[in-house]
N, C-alpha and C positions, 0 to 999 in steps of 0.2 A: 504493500500500499504506500502511496507517495505522501510523504509528510507535508502537512500545510504549515510552513514555517511562518506564516502570518500570524498564526494563533499563538506562536510561542514568544514570550516575552524576550526582548533582546535590548542590546545597548550598542550605540554607534559612536566613536570618537574621532572620525575623520570625515566631515561633512562641510563642504563650502556653501555658503550662504547663496552666493550669485550662481553657482552652478546646480543649484537645487530647485530654481524657478520653474513653475508650471508653464507648459507651453501655451494654454490658453491665457494666462495672464500675460504671457510676453506679447502675445498677439494683440490684446486689448491694450496694454500701454503703449506698444510701438504704434498702434494706429492712432492713438490719441497725441502722441509725439509727431507724428506725422513722418515717421522714419521710412525712407524709399527701400521697400521690402517686396518680394514676391508673394503678396498676400493671396492672390487667386490660385497659385500653384502650390498645394498642400506639401508636396514632395520637395519642391525647392524651397520653401519657407521653412521645413523641418532642418534642411540641410545647413542653414544658416546657423542654427542654434544647437543641433544635436550631430553626434556622430553618425555618418550615413555610410552605406555599402559603397565600397570602390575607392573611398578617399584614403590618403597616405594616413598611415599610422604612426604618427610622431607627435611628439608634445607641442612642437610649434604649431601644427595643424590643429591639434586639440585646443589650444589657447586661443585660437582665431575667434572661437565660438564665443568667447567672453567680451570681444570688442564692441559688439552691439548690445549685449547684456547691460554693461555697465552705463551705457547711454541711456537706460531706462531708470536708474536710481537717482533720482533728482530731488525728492523731497522726503519730509519725514513720514507721510501719509503712505507712500509706496514702500518704503523700508518696513514700516509696521505691517502692512499686507505681506510681502514676501517672507517676512520672518515669521508670522503667523501660518502662513501656508506651508512654509517649509516644516516646521514642527508638527502641524497638523498631519502633512502626509507620513511623517516618521511615526506618530502616534497611532494613525489608521492602519500602519503597516506592522503594528505590535511592538513599537520601540518604546523602552520606559526611559531611557535616558540618551540622551544625544548631544555632543558637543558640537557647536556651530562655529565655524571660523570665517571672520569677514575681512575685507581688505579696507582699514580704516583710510589709508592714503588715498585711494581711487574714491571713495565716497567723498572725502574732503575736497578732492579736485573738481568733484561735480557741484561744488558750492555748498554743501551741507555743514552747518556748523557742528561742534562736539555734541551740544545739547540736543540737535536734531538727530544725530547719528545714534547716540546712546538712548534717546527718549524713544525713537521710531523702533529699535531693536527691542528694548525692554517692554515696551507696549504690546508688541508681538508675542514675545515670549510668555508674558504675563496672560494675555487673553487664551493662548492655547494650553498653558497649564492649568488654568481654571476649567478648561473644557474637558481635558483629557488628562489620563493618569500617566503623565510623562513629565521628567524634569530636564533641565538645560544647563549646560555649561557654555560660557563664550570664551573665543580664541580670538586674539588680534593677529592677523596675518600681516608679515612684512616682506614686501616685495624685493628680492636682492637686486634686481635692475635698477629700482631707483635709488637716490643719493641716499647716503647714510644718514642725512640729517631728516629724512622722511621716517627711519627707523627710531631716531630719538624721539619724534613726536608721536609715533604710535606708542612707544614706551610711556611716554608721558600720559597719553588718553588711557592705556591700559591701567596704569598706576592709579590714575585719579577715579577710576570706575571700577575697581576691585569689590567694592560694596554693592554694585549694579550687575554682578554675576561674571565679570570678567576674570578669568582664573590662570590665563595663560597667554604666551605669544609664540608666534611661529615665523620660521624663515622659509620662504616659499618661492617657486618660479625658477628663473634661470640659473642653474648650478654652475654655470662659469664664473659666477661672483662667488669667491670663497665665504665661509663662515668667518675668517679671520677679520674681515671688513667690519662685522657687525659685534666684535668682542665687547666693546664699551657699552652700548645700549642693552645688550644681553645681560651683562654683569649686573647692571643697575636694575633690571628687571627682576633678576634672581634675588637680589638684596631687598627688593620691597615684597617679596613672597609670591611673585608670579612664577608658575611652572614654565618649562620650556619643552616644546616639541619642534623639530625641523624636518622639512621635506628634504630627503637625501637619498643617494643610491637610485634616483628614478631615471633622470636623463644623464646622470653622471656616475661613474664608477664607484667602487667601494671606498676611494679615497675620501669622497664627499661624506660618507657615513663616519669614518674614522675622525676628519676635522669636526663634524658636528658634536661628536661626543667629547673629544679632547679640548676643543676651543670654546664650545658654547654651552659644554655640561648638558646636553640634550637628555632628557628623561625619556622620551619616545621619539621614534624614528618614522616619519611618514614615508611609505612605500618600500624603500629599503630593498628593491628587488635586485640589485647588485652586489649584495652583501657577501653571497657565497662565492664571488670571484677572488676573494682574498681572504685566507685563513686568519689572519690579523683582525680583519673586521668583523669575522664571526666570533672569534675570540673575544674581542673587547665588548661586544654586544651582550654576550654572555656572562663576562665578569662583571660588568657594570650594571646588569640586571636592567638592560635598556629594552622598553617594550617597543613592538614594531606594528604600525598602524596598515594592515594589509589591505590592498583595494584591487580584488582580481580582475574584473572587467575593465576597469579603468586602465590598468597597467597594459592590457592587451590594446586598448584604443589609444594610448598614447606611444605605443611600441617600447615600452620599458621591457616587456616580455614578448617574444615572437607569436607564441601560441599560449594558451592558458596551460597545457602539460608542460609548459616550461617555466612555469611560476615557481619561485622559491619556496612558498608557503610550506609544503610537505616537510622540506628539509629544515626549516626553521623549527617545524613542530618536533622533529625527530631529535634535534638538539635541544628541546626544552627551551627554546625562545619564547617568551611569552608575547602573544599577538592577539588580534580580534579581527573580525571582518568589517569592513566599510564600503561605503558607496563611492565616496570622494566627490562626485559630482552627478546625483543622479538624474538631475534633468537633461544634462548633456549627453549622457551615457544611456539615458531612457531605461533605468533599472530601478531597482527597490534592494532593500537590504534583504527581504525574504528571499528574493531572486538570488542574491550572493549565496545565501546559505544553501540554496539547491545546486548552485555551481560548485561549492565546496563538497557536497555530497557526490554529485555524479561525477565530477572530475578527479576527485582525491579520495573518494570513500569515506569522509567523515561521517560518523554516525550521530544521531541525536543526541546521545550522552556525551560524546566527544565536543560537540558544539556546545552544548550547556557548560561543561567543564571550561572550555575556552573562555566563555564569558565570565563565569564566576570568577576565574584568575584574573580577567580583565579589569575587575572592580577594583583591584588594588592599585590600578594605574591610572584610574580617571582624576581629572584635575579639580573636580568638586569632593573635596575631602570630606565636606559635611554631610554628603549624600551617600556615603559608602555604605552604612549599616542598612539605610532603606532600600538601595538598589540591591544589596545580596537578597534581602527578602523578596523584592519585587520580582527578580529573575527567576525565584523558585517557586512562584505563582502564591506567595502568601499574602 
């Protein structure tokens, strides 16, 4: 009998706000903004925002989907709406805890004030939490390709809004910009009590993972698909008890792995590296977390019990420390 993973309580630690937008919402907002898009051609419209058959599988191509998405996030009301819908979609898929990361600098570039950014996001989270049995942690993402000054401002924002649910910062995007560039703002974030996760070993090799841990003291690694290419990287991840945020389908879509069968997740599991499954950008990849659980079962043979144990272990690594006891109970169906 096929397992209905939608009914199983789940947690997710790697979901981008912009990449989780509903296609119907995108269409509505784009029409309102008067963006020149192929509205009459459903397939062409989808291809602008979602991974499509036949297109190249590279991170560069994947990130093109965000160019138009970011043009839609222009006010507090829109930010509140997409935050609510993102959390609602996770809740309706059976998720009980989700960490959502957003790009503060890109929102600020669109003219939103700090008050509008945190206000819109928090209002959306609050409305969803009042309607569904789900709780949320927030992560401020820092784009490597932007000036380091943007990283400093993001850390300022994150520190100022810890009481509003921001629990961590993340370094993401173009891995050609090394972690060493961001040592000072990340050190300041740690001193203020913020947690650290870093996109590493996705588009770059295992040296990116090593640098994230050694130079930024990353507690978690986003993707980490190239960890296995260097025994030192695997050793350091195990030695430092670093958690890996696995994103199966997304890693195929970005070309981080050539096929699902080539994904390192089974080897991480054999080496007792803690990890969990995530969607990354469910709107862009047109997937759900329940679907990723099915992929893990069908591609790698993970049983329902093994997936449950994976999640219970992951509770130790969530960034909302105050929610750990509640989440353990929620995942067990209590």
